[in-house]
Every structure is written in structure tokens, then in C-alpha cells.
N, C-alpha and C positions, 0 to 999 in steps of 0.2 A: 242609648244601650251601649255597653262596653264592647269593643271590637274583640272579635274571636282571637285575633293575634295577640291580645294582651293577656289571654288566659294562660296560667301556668300550664306546661306539658304534664306535670304530675296530676293535674285535674282530669286531663284526657285519659290518662292511664288507669285511673282509679274508677272509672265508670263501667268497666266490664271485666270480669274475672279472667278472660282469656289475655286481656292486655297485662294484667298483673302476673299471670302465669308466665307470659312470654318475657317480661322484664325479669322474673325470678330466674328463668333459664339462661338469660344473658348474663346476669350477674354471677350465677353459678358457674358457667363456662370460663368466665374470666378469672375468677377466683381459683379455680381448679387449675387453669393454665398457669397461675402464679405459684402454685404448689409444684406443678411438674418442671417448670422452667428451670429452677435452680439444679435440678438433677441432670440437665444437659449441659450446663456451663461448667465443665470439668475438663481436665487435661486429656481424659480419655472418654470416648463416647460411651453411651450407655447401651443396655441391651437393645437390640434392634426391635423387640416386641413392644417397647415403650412407644413407638411410632403408632401403635394401634389406639393408644389413649390420646397421644399428642396430635395426631394427624387425622383420626377418624372420629373417635368419640366426642372429643371436646368441640370440633368444628361442627359436628352434627347437631349437638346441643345447642351451641351458640346461634347457628343459622335458624334452627327450629324455633328458637325464643325470638329472633328478630321478625320471623314470619309471622308468630302469633300476635305481636304487638299490633300491626295494622288491622289484622283480622278482628281483634277484640274491639278497636276503635270503630271499625266498619259496623260490626254487629251492634254496638251501642251508640251508633250515629243518631237514631231517632231521639233517644233520650237526651243526649248531648245537644242535639239542635233545639229541642223543646227548652231546655234549661238556659241555653244561650239567648233564645228569643224572650224568655221571661226574667232573665237576670236572676234566676233562682238556683244558681249553682251552689250546692250545700258544701262549703268548704269544711265544715266539722266533720261530716260524714266521710268526705274525701280524706281528710287528714287522719281519721281514725283508720280507714282503710290502709293508708300509706303506712301508719304506724304498725299495724298488723303485718303488712307485707314485709317491712324491714326486719321486724322481729322474727318472723318465721324464716325469712330467707337467711339471716344472720345465723340462726341456729342450725339450718340445714347445711350451710356452708362450713360452719366449724366442724360438723360431723363429717361431711364428705372430704373437706380439705385435710384434716388432721387424721382421719382414720381411713376412710374408703381409698381416696386417691393416693395418699402417700403409701399406704400398706399394699395397694394393688401395684404401684410401680416398684416397690421394694420387693415385692414377691416376683415380678416379672424379671428382675435381675439376678434371680437365683437359678442355678442349674436344674433344681427340682421343678421349676415352672416349665423349662424346655423339655423335660423328660416326662414328668408325670401329667401335665396339662395337655400334652400334644403327643397322641399316640404315634405320629409320624416319626417323631424322634426317639422312639423307645429303644432302637438298636444302639444309637449313639449314647444315649443315657446309661444303658446297661454296661456298655464298654467303659464309659467314663467313670462309673462308680468303682471298677476294679482297676484303675489306672494310676500311674505315679502322680498324675495332675488331679486327683480327685477333690483336692481342696482349692483348686484354682477356679475363679468364675469363668463362665463360658465366654464372657465379653473380653476378657484379658487376651484371648488368643484369636477370636472371631471378628472382632471389631477394631478398625485401625483408629489411631488417636487424631484428634484435629477435626475440623470442620467438614472435610471430604468424608472421612469416616462416619462421622454423625450422619450425614445426609444419605450415604450409602446404606448404613444400617437401617435407617427408617424406611427407606424404599425396599430394602430386602424383607423387613418385618411385614410390611404391607403386602407384598407379593406373596410370602408364605402364608399369610392369613387367607387370601383369596384362594390360593391352591388347596389349602386344607379344607376350606368352606365348600369348594366346588368339587372336592375329591378328585382332582386331576394333577396331583403331584407325582413325581416319577417313582417308580419302584423297580430296583432299590433307590435310595437317595444317593445321587452321585457325590463323590467326595469334592471337597473345595477345589482341589487341583482339577479334577475332571470337568467341574461346571464353570471353571475360570473365574471363581469368586474367592481365590485364595489371597488373604492378607499377606503381603511379604513378611518374611521371617524377621528381617531387621526391625519391623515395627512392632512385633509382638513377642516372639520367642526370645530374641536377643535383649529384651528387657531383663531376663533372668539368666539367659545362657548366651555365650558368645563364642564363635569358633576359634578365636585367637587364644583362648584361654588353655594353658597348658594342663593336660589332664594325666599325663604320664602313661603308666602301664596298669591295666586292670585284670586281676585274676577272676576268671569266670568258670563255674562249674555247672554242667548240664547233666542232669539225671534222666535216664531212660529206663524203660521198663519193657521186658520182652512179653510176647504173648503166650509163653509156656504156662504150665500149670503153677510154677513158683512165682510167676511175674518176676523173673530174675532182673535184678537191678545192675546197671553199669553206669559209669561216669565218664564224661568227656571233660577234660581240664584244659583250658585255653589262657593264654597270656594275651589280652587284647592290647594291641598298639594304638591307643586312643590318640596320644600325641597332641599336637596343637602349636600355633604360632611357628617359630622356627625350629622346634624340636621334631618336625617330622610326623610320622604316624599317619593315622587315618584323616584326622582333622587338618594336620599340617599339610598333607599332600593335596587337599581340596581346597583349602581356605588359608593357607600359610602367607606370609608377606609377599605381596605383588602376585599372588596366584588368582587367575580369573578363568572360569570354565564356562563354556557355552555349548549348548547341545540342541539337537533337533529331535523331536519325538513325533512318531506318525499316528498316535492315538491320544485322546484326550487324558487318559490316566497316565501317560508318560511311561508305559511298560515296554515300548519298543523305540530303542534310540540308535539310529543308524549312522549318526554323525556326532562328533565331539571335537571341540576346538579348546586346547590349552594355551593360555597366554601367562607369562610370568614377566611382569614389568620390572621386577627387581633384576632379572638376569637377561631380559630381553629375548627369551626363548619363545617361540610360537610353534605349535604342532597342530595338525589337523588330522583326526582319525576318522576313517569311514569304513562302514561295512562295503563288501565287494559290490552289492547292488543297490547302493544308496543314493546314486546320483539323481535319478528322477524323483526320489522321495524327498530330497532336501531342498531343491531349488524353490519351490513355492511355499516353503513352511517358515515360520518365525524361528529365530535363534533365541533360545531360553537361557537366561542367565541363572546358573546352577545356584541353589541355596539350601539351607539345612534341610528343609522339609521334602526335598526330592529323595533323600535317603531315609530321614525320619519321618516318613509320610503318615504313620500312625502313631504319634507320640501318646496319644490319650485314647482315641477311639479304636483300639487295637482288637481285632477279632482273630482268635487263635484257631489254628487247625485242631482237628479233634484229637490227633495223636499227641500233640505237644500239650494240649490242655489237660488231657488225662494224665500224662506223665508228671505235670506240676502238681496236680490234686494228689496223686500218689506219694509223690515226694514230700509233700506238705502234711500228710497224714490225714487228708480229708477223706480218703478212701483206703480202707484196710488192705494192705498188701499181702495179708495172710489169707484172703479170700482166693481160692483156686481160680485161675483163669479170668480174674476180674479185669485184666487189661484187654484180653480179647473179646470178652462179652461186653465190656464198656465200649469199645471201638464199634462193635456190631450194632448196638442200640443207639449210639450217637449218630451213626451214618445212616440209619434207617430212615425211610420217608414218612413224614408225619404231615398231615393237612393243616395242623395248627398246633401251637404250643399246648393247647388244652388236651389234644390228642396225646401228645408227647408226655404230659403229666400223668396219663392213665397208663400208657402202654410201656414206658421205659421201667417203672417199678415193677409192673406186672411181668414184664419179660424176664427180668433178673430174678424175681421171686420164683417164677416157674422153673428156670434153669437150675438154680441151687435146689429147690424142693425135689426135682427129680434126680439130680446128678450128686448132690452133697446135702442130703437131708439133715444130717448133723449140724450143719451150719446155719440152719434156718431156725431150729427150735432152741429156745432159750438164749438167742444171741440177737444183738442188734446190728451186727455187721452188715447184714444185706440191706436192711432198711436205711442204714447210714450211707452205705455206698450208692443206693438208689437216688438218695436225695442230692448227693454230691455230684453225681452224673447228671441228673436232671438240671442241676443248677448250671452246669457247664453248657448244656444244650440251650437253655433259656437265656444265656448270656451272649450266645453266638449265632443262633438260627432264629429267624423270624419269618416264617412261611408266608403270611399274609402281605408282608412287605418285601418279599422276594430276596431275603437276606439268607444265605446258607453258607456252608464251608467253602472258603475261597472266594467270596464275592468281593471281599476288600483285601487285596494282597498287601503284605508288609514288605517294604523294601530294605529293611535293615536286616542285613545278612543275606544268605543265598540258599537256606535250606527249605523254607516254606514256599518261596517264590523266587523268581528270577533274581530280584533284588540287585545286588552289586554286580552280578553277571550281565545285567542289561548293557553295561559298558565294558566290564573286565571279563569278556568271554573269549578273548583270544582271536576274534575275527575283525577287530577294529584296527585298521593299519593305516600308517602314513604313506605317502607316494615313495618315500625312500625306504620303506619296509619296516619301520618301527611299530610296535604293537603295544596297546594298553596292557600293562602287565597284569598277569593272573597268578603271580607267586603267592602262595598262601602266607609266607611269612612277611609279606608286607603289611598285613593287617592283624595277624595273630600268630603266636607260637604255640605249637600243639605240644602239650606236656603229657597227655594220656587220651587215648581215643577209644571210647566204648570199653573200658576195662572195669572188671567186676570189683577190684580193690586197688585203686591206682596207688603206686608207691609214693608219687609225689604228694599226695595228701597226707600220708604219714610222715614224710619228711617235713612238711610245713606244719604238722601237729594239728591238722584240723580234719582228719579222717573221721573221727567219731562225731564231731559236730555236724559234718556235712550228711553223714549217714543216720544221724539220730532221728528218732520219730516219736516225740513225746506223747503223741495221742494215741499210740498203740501199746 
């Protein structure tokens, strides 16, 4: 009798369907990994959610297949033993089964590898996956869609290049998967700075932007609307001293040649900064600025190296205050400024408390309709101004407030500027002093030159020849 050890392994695998199924799963997992692997071998790491496929789904399939192979052999042991003893191993039947196995497995892997696996990974690398497939990220996705970076993939800013970034992104994706599945994720979602998962700006932002770039001076106009019946419009006109490199200005002062700034923050979101160190290796100057009561707060805390995102902390996921968002919508013509008191009523309905966005969808239009029906009935009948304004105001609410995720007005402060939150005044507040009496300057002209301040019809806009363009509203 022929020894069992001389029998081909494939004969053993074909004696029970579970062994064949296990082998099929092993082959499928290996082929799927080969399709996923090239997506990892890049200069920049992939979407962290690809780790769900690469490190959870595929290994589970692979090890499940390995487990089924001995189970199938064990269940078919009686038949295998009898055929070994009688030397009646039917090679033709085994070969036919093996042929069917290879044929079906090959077709399945072509389908999985070329369609399902590749398309799933490709979809996971899109911002739509992060936002639409995961309710947790709904606030960030809503803000992203209305940002200057709406065409930039999430991974370009949230995943560091190289092997370390690759590993970190996979671990982060798996962590987020479990937090979502177990429904124990934090509400609201902390910012990358606050959660200490911020990828350094030099590895992400500075692939497109860099602080040494000279940006000169930029004209900025800010439109505001009063809460009176006419929604009176005023303009503030600023010349922003952006600067850069050796040309000074905002960027030059913080990131010019030889300039290095370190600071201490007493909260994870870096909103309270009691200590600042300024060093200039080009001039040799070193100055330490501290608030009067900062000694006890500073000693045990790490010194943070200032980078772009300490000011530009919401370059994409920006949540605007109700007043500013409403002014921008009025200036853009999304809300008719001819509706009496629309600014006042808009602020009122935006800041009202709603248990969910669904409740806001019902009550915001209803509240505005009731107000104009009672106070200005002529603006309701035969006009679409009120429905149009209602939808625009509702859209503002849905971009900025998510009650179930505890995101509301002011949840995520924007440090760029100093009108909506402390921003620049976290350091430039007049209370940070050196031991010899020097203070971090708070002079307005260091950052911007005021050309007009809340003026109804600024002369400077007429001088520049852009008054009509700034005040034009093509949708009204």
C-alpha cells in the first residue's frame, strides 16, 4: 500500500467541501492583499480607513480559510482513511473537483480584485466616504464642502508621508472604527490639535504653502448688516500686511529668516497661552514674554514650537458664528436684503435651541413664515423671498450646528483674527511682558491698515473704482 505521506496534498483538500472553501478563502485573501498593497507603496500614505480592509477584513478572511482547511480534512477523515487503506483514491474525481475549484476561485478573485477591492479602497480615499459614510464626521464634512480646500483630499492634510505616517494612519483608522461601532466616540469630536494627533504643517500644509513666501499686502472688505428694518449695510476695508520672508508683515514676524517662536498653552486646544519665547538666530535676539501669573502654569508644561496651524487652526473645517455667516449670505445675495428685519430674525432663529437638525428644518422656515405673514403679509403672497431666505438660513444652521454631536455656535473657535474668538489676542493682549518691561505689541497697524471702519459707502472703494462691484448683488 502506498504510504500516506506520498499522497499529494491536493488530494486531501478535495475530499471535503470545507477544505476547498478554506483554500478558496486563503487564495482570495492573498489576491485581495496584492490588489491593496500597491495602494500603500506611495510617497504619501493612504486614507487611514484603508486599514479596515488591510488589517481587519483581509486577515480575518485569510485566517478563517486556514482554519477551515484542517476542519474539512478532519470531517472527511473517515472517507480519506478508507480510501488510503483500499488504495482507491479517485484521482479523476479529485482532479475534476480541483478544476472546478480553480475555475470558480479565479473568476471570484477577478471580480473581487478588479471591482470590489479596488473600488472599495478607491472610495475610502475620497472625502465623500469620510463624510457621507460616517455620521460622526458630518460636521467636518459639511464645513469641508464650503472651504477653500474643498477639492483637496483628506489624506493630504491628515496623514503624514512615509512609513511612520502609514502605520499611524492605519492604527487611527482602526481606532475610529471601534469607537464608531461601540458608539463611545467623543462628542464633539476634538480638533487634531486638541487630541494631540496633529500632523506637523511642514509635512502637509507646506507642500502647497510655505511661510517664507512673500505675499505682500492684500485688500480685504468685510460687509456687515444691521438688525434694523432696512438691514443697513456697512463696509470695513482693510489692507492686510501679510508679508513673508525678510519683508516683515504677519508671516515675516512669525516665520521670517532666523525666527523661532515657542509657547506654552494651559489647555489642549491652545486657547490660553501664558508664556511665549521669541528667538532670532539671525540677529541673536532672545526674549521671553510671560503673563503676570504664569510661573506656576509654565514649569510643568511642554514648550510648543509654533507652526502655521496655531493661527490657521481652521483652514478647512471652519464653523462660522451666526452673525458672520448671515452677513456673508446677505452680501452674496443668497438672502434678499429687501426683506425687512431679515438680519434680526435670521439671528433669532439661528440661535434658537433645537433638539435636532430635523426640528430646525421644520421650525426655522415656519418661524420666518409666521413673522412675515403677521407683520408684512405683502412680502409673503406672490413672492419667493421668504422661502428663499428660509432655505438659505436653514443651510447656514445645518453647516454649523449638529445638536446630536454637541456641535453648536462657538464649539470650534477660529484663531485667525480676533473678532470671533481670542485668536491673535491669545498672545497680543498687552499683558505678556519681559522682565525688562517689553510687551508683545498690540498695535493694529502691525497686521493691517484700516482704510474704512463700518462705513455705509466708503470713499476708498470709490477711489479704487470697485465700489459698485463690492456692493453689487446680481441675485436681487
